[in-house]
N, C-alpha and C positions, 0 to 999 in steps of 0.2 A: 354289686360283689356277691360272688358265691360265697358258700358256706365253709369251703375249704382254701380258700386264698383271697389275697388281697386284691384291688383292682389291678388290670395291668393292661394300659391304654398300648394300642398297636397302630401301624401305619402301614399299608401297602402302596407301592410306587409302581407306574409303568415298567412294564418289564420286556424285556427281549424275548425271543422264543424260549419255550420250556421245552426241554429234551429229558430223555432218561429214562429210567424205571421208577415207578410210583409203587412200593409196597405198603398198602393201606393195612391198617390192624385188622384184627378178629372182627367178625360181627357182633354188633354190641346185643342184639336181641336174642341169639343164640349164646351168647357169653352169659346173659342172665339165667337164660332157662337150663343150660348146663349146669350151672352151680345149684339152681333149685333142685331140679330133678335127680341130681346127685344125692343132696341131701335127703330126699325121701325115698330113696332106693335103697336097697340091701347090700353090703358091699363097699368095695372101693371103686369108684368112677374117675376115670383119668381125662383130663381135658387138654387138650393141645391147640395152641393157636389163640387161647383166651386173650381177649382185650384187657388191657390193664389200665384202662381209664378209671377215673375216680367212681361213676357209676357202677360199674361192675366190682370195682374193691368194697363199695358200701354194701353191695348185694352178700360177697363172700363174708365179710365180718357179720352180716345180719345171720346167715346161716350158721357160722360158729355159736351166735347168742342163742338160736334155736336148738342146739346140742351137737351138729355135726362137726366134725371134724376138716377143716380145709388147711391145705399145705400147698404153698408155693415150692417147687422144686427148679425152677430156672423161667426165664422169660417165656410167657404164656404157657408156662408147663404146671398144672396144678392138679390135684387130686382131692375126692371129696369122699370122705367116710361116712356114708348114710345113716340115719336112724331110720329109716323105714317110715311108709305111709301111716299116719297116726301116731308118730313117734316122737313128734317136736316135742322139746322141754318148755316151758315158760320161761322168757329170757329176763334176767335180773335187771336190766337197764333198759333205757327207751332205745328203738331201734330208729338211727337216725340214717336214711336214704337220700339223704345229700339232695341232688338235682333231679334224681331218676323217678319219674311218673312209672316207668315200666317196672322197676324195683319193687316200689311199695305197692302197686297195686297187686303183683303178682304173689308178692310175699303174703300180704292181705288173704289173698286167696287161698295158699296154701297150707295157711294157720287157721282158717275159719272153720273148720270141722273137727277141730280137735279142741278138747275142753281147758283151754289154757287162756290167759290175757296177756295181750302185749300191746305196747304204748309206740306208735310212729310219729315221727318228725321228718323236717327236711331243710333245707335251704330257703332263702325268702321266696324264691320262683316256686320251689315246690309247695310252698304252705299257702299259695294262692289258687292251685289247682283243684278243681272239683273232685272230690273223692266218692261222692254220692253215686255215680254212675258204676261204681263197683261196690259199696256198702249196700244198697237196694237189691240186688240180687244175691248177694252173700246173707242177707235177711231171712230170704226164702229158706236157706239151709236149716236157719236157725241162729245165726250169729246175731249179735249186738252191737252197734257202733256208736261213741259218743266221741263228737269232737266238736270244733268250732262251728259256729254261725255259717250256713252255705255248705256244710259239710266240708269243711277242710281241717288241715293238719293244724297242731297236733292233734291225734285221733286213738282212742284206745279201742280194740276190737277185742270181745270176750267171744271166743269159740264156742261154736254148738256143742253141748254134751251129747245130745243126742240126734245127729243131722238127718235129715229127710234129701232124698234125690229131688232134683228140682228139673222143670221144665223152662227154658229160658230165651225167648226171641230178644236180641241183643238190639238195642233202639237206634243205636248209631254204629258207623262202620269204625270197630275198635277191636284189635287183637288183644290190647291189654283186658277189656272187660270180658271178651270172651275165654282167655287164658286163665283169668282171676277164677271165672266160673267152673273152668274144667278142672284147675288144681282144687277148687275147694269140692268137687264131687268126687274126687279121687279116694276121699274118706267118709264118703257117703254110702249106704248101701243101696242096691239095685241099679238103675241108670238114669245118670243125669244127660240131659238133653240140651243142646245150644243151638238156637238157630240163627243163623247171620243173612241178612238180605243181600248184602254186598260183600263179595269175599274181601277177607284181609288176610296177611301174612298170616301162613300156616306151620310156622316153625313147631309151635306147640304141639300140634296135632302129630307130626311128623318124629318129634321128639318122644311123645308117649307112647307111639307105637315102637319105636326103636329100644325103649326101656323095658317092654313089655306088657303095657296096658293093652285092656281089650278098647278099641275104639274104632269107628267107623264113619264115614262120611257120605252121605247121600245129596245129590243134588234132586231138589224138588221144585215145585212152583212157589213154596215159601220162600225158598233159597236154600243155601247150605245147612244141613241137617246134622249136626255131629252127635254122636251117642258114644258115652262112656260107661262102661261098666264098674262099679264103685270098689272099694276096697282090694286092690291087686295086690301082688307084692312085686314091686318094681325092681328089675335086676341092675346092679351095676353096669355101665359101660364104657368104652371109651368113645369120646367124642373129640373129632377132628371140626375144629371151628373154621369155617371158610371166612373171606375177607367180606368186610362189610360194604355193600353197597352204596348206604347212605356215606361213609367216608370217601368211597371213590367218587363219588358225586364230584366233590370238589376238584381234586386234579384233574379230572375228565372235563368238567365246564370249563375250568382254566384253561387247558389246552384249546380248546375249542373256541375262545375269544382272545386269545391273545396270538397275534399274527405270527405265523411260520413255525408254530410249535408242533410236536410229533412225539408222544410218550406212549410208553406201554403200562398197563394196570394191569397185573397178574393175579390170577385165581380170584376173580370177584364173583360173588353169588349172584346167578341168574334164577332163582327163584321166580316164578312167574307172579308170585303176590308181592315181589319187591322190583320188579325190572322195570316199574313203568316210565321211570325217567327216561333210561335209556332208548325205551320205543319212543317216547315224546322226541327226544334229541334227534333221533333217525329222521323223524317225520319234519322236524325242523331245517334237515339237510345237513346233517352233522356226520362227518366222515369218521364213523366208528365202524371198526370190523371186531368180530367177535370170533378170536382164534383159540385153537384146540379146546374144545368144548367136553367137559367132564363129570364125574361126580367126584365130591368129596366130602365125607362125612355124610352121605344121603343126600347132598345139596347139590344141583346142578351149578358148575362154575365156569368160568373161560376167562380167556386174557384179552383185554380190552387194547385195542390198538387205535390211538385217537390222535386226529390232525385237525389243525386249525381249519375252520369251515364258513363259509358265507352262508348265514343262518337266516330264515323267515319265519314271521310270527305265524302261529298257528291256534286254533282253537282247543282246547283240552277238555275230553269227555269227562262227566263227572263218574261214569262208569270206571276210570282209571283213577280216580284219584286216590283210592285206598291205597293202591299199588306203589305209590309216591307220595306219600301224605308229608314224608319228613324232607323232601327234596323241592318241595315249592318254593322255599326262599332262594335256593341257587337256582332254580329255574326262571325266576324271576330276573335274577342278574342276567343269566344267557339270554331272556327274552329283550332286557334293555339293550344288549350289544347286537339284537337282531334287527333285519329291516321288515317292518310294518308292525301290526298289532297283534299280541298274544293276550288270549282270554283263556283266565283259568278258572274253570267252573267247579262247584263242589266241594270247595275246600274252606267251609265254615270250620271244620274240626282244628284247623290252624287257630282258631280264636282261643283254643284252651290248652295248647301246649304249654312249652315252659315259658313262653310269653304270648300274646296276642301278636302272631307270626304276621299276619295281613296287615295290621297297623303298624307293626315294626318295620318292614319291608317298604310298605308305602311312604311311610315317612323318610325314611333314610335314602329311598331312590329319588324322591322329591328334592331332597337336600342336595342330591349329586346331579340334578338338572332334568331329571327323567318324569315326563307325565304320566300319572295315575290314575286310575278310577277304581272304584271299590266300592262293593255292599256287604251285607254281611255272608255271602255264600260266593263272592265273586273277587277274583283280583285280575285286571286289565292293565299291561303295560304297553306303552307305546315306544316301541323299538327306534332306537337312533342310529343304528348302523354300527358296524365295525369301527371302533375307536372314536365313537360319536359322543359317547357319555361325558358330559363335561367333569365330573367327579369334585373333589376340592373341599367334602363335607368331612365332620367327624359325626359317625352314626350311633346312636344308642343301642346297645345291644340287649338290654333288659335282663341281664344273667341268663342269655342263651346262646348256647355254643353254635348252633346253625346259623342263627343271625351274624355272629361274629365273623365266623368263616366266611359266608355269602359277602358280606360287605370288604372283606380283604381280597378276596376273587375279584371283585369289581374294580379293586384301586390297581390291579395288575393290567387292566385293558383300558381303563379311563384315560383321559386327558391331563388330570392331575390326580394328584396322590389322594386316597380314600382312607381317614382313621375311623377307627371304632374306640368306644370310652374304657372298654375291658374286653379282653381276649381271654382272662383266666378261665374262664367257664368250659374254654376248647377243650382243657384237661379231662372234663367228663367223658368224651366220646372219643377223641383224636389226639392223645397226648404227644405223638410224635408229628403233628401238623406243620409246626414251623420247621423242623429240619428235613421234614420231607418236602415241602415246598421249596425250601431254599436250595437242595438238591438238584431240583428240576431247574433253577436258574430264576426263581421268582425272588422279587425284593420286597421282603415283608420283615420289619423291625418293631422291636419294642420303642416305644416312645416315652420321653418324660411328659408328666402333666404339668 
């Protein structure tokens, strides 16, 4: 059960062709950052297309607690009157980030170099996730963290009174860690340098530059070296949030595995640090065309035309993992409906997401009749071909929105319905999932326990 809703069992039944236009919500990663950078800027930042899922709403509430004025003007239309770099006020209450690892880690970074104290918590899922990967580099700036055993929430961060710039090599591919360090570096004098051996989503770098920060990226033998000059005056901006590729993944993959389907998903981000799933699907034989490529809000986007396809199993390279890390659960569903074996390598980061996503998908797919192999860093799915998955199981979501949506998509293309024990976490990232999928012809319903 999430912190914001009671359990909602749901069932997906084998469906006829999916057709129509799937207008997925705004990008969650960019929505979080737009609110946080707007709060750190001087003046009023206007945001259009903001994702109004619970994760992002929790970040909006947090920015208000730190002193920014956040106003909703209409659906997806928001403004943030910022307090400037180093201008965060000490919040009066505990900051509840709900289910959002992105929200809590980026906000910790944003306040870590200001001499204030804040306590963070979240739902049962978030309280299990490791925060040491962020608090360790923040300690280099001079911040102190006091949390539960294992570096878990609830956690109090005491910001550095006299922060020092740092040079930090991110030990794992994590855009959250990279972004937290860059946000902390904003209020530190001199240059903060972040080195990532494997490229991760670059929304923070793009947005920092857009807000007027002095930031550069260099490709070296060490990896991507990102250099940020601290204590800038960020200038308020207008941010147009593109549609979320991680949300688009669900109608796209559903159309690929439900016979006869033909859908259009407009305006989806094609940022190369985020589009690994679509590249992988094409490698599997997916009929996806990328129409009307263009720039929106500084991000490349395209309209995706997707048709049912005969898919084949492939092996994914660890080098591609970071660009599709949130999409491996739904990819494993596609792999189950493909011919042959799909080997997904370099996926150990899935062990510490909202749930252990490798274990959650493996157990659920096995319950639906699919043969699975796994180790710490690999998931292998033995495909059963189009329409070959038996289904008929109720799968545990572990308070994880992507696990819930993945198994519901599987139920649309399996022989028997597939249920999930709790669909309520879906609201954290894709609040219109049910209505959007129903509009395409999917048979997904809430069920009684």
